[in-house]
N, C-alpha and C positions, 0 to 999 in steps of 0.2 A: 695259590700251593695246592699240591696233591697230599692226597693218606694214604700208606701204605698198610699193611697187614698181611704181616707176617709171621705165623702161628712155626711151633715147629714142628716138625717131620713127626712126630710118634708122642701119642696122647701116654702120660705117666703121671698116675695113673695108668690102663688100658681097661678103663671101664664107660659104660654108655654116660654117663652123668660125666666126662673127660674129653668127650669125644668135639674135634678144634669144629665140628660144623655148629655147635653151638657156643661159639664164642664167637661166629663171624656176627660184623656191627651190624651187615643190611647193607647195601648195593650205593643208599643215599649215602655213606659214609665211608666208603671204600671209592678211590679209584685206580690201584693198585694191588695187585699178592704178591708177596714175596714168602719165603720159605726156609726156614731156621734148621740144624739139624748139628749135633756133635755127633761123637764117633764112639768120644769115651772112650777109646783103646788106653787097654794096658791102665784102664784105673776101677774103682767101685768093682775089683777082680774079675775086668773082663777083657778075655787078652785074643780074642778077633777081630782084627780090623776088616772090617764092611767097610766093599766099596761105596762108591758116590751110588748107582744107579740102585744097590740092595736102604742106602738110606730116604732117596729120594725118587725115583720112579712112581710105584703105585701112588705114596699120596699128591705128586707130580699132573700124575693124570686124574688122578680125585676132584681135585681141585682145576685143572684147567674143566671138566666135563660139568663142573655143578655152579660154576659161576663166569658172566662172560664180562672179567676184568685182563685188565694185560698184567 
């Protein structure tokens, strides 16, 4: 059995106490890292479609550099 840690691509609210790294349970508990994200297009009065790379590129690089997990 493998355990996957899959945080959201953005912390909401974007406050230091809510940083996704604070939620990482530790290498002993995580086998793989996933990533979730929501575009929220046309919801919550947002009207701009965000491309895939806008949602994921920065956080994907951050996670890949922070944890040695597939």
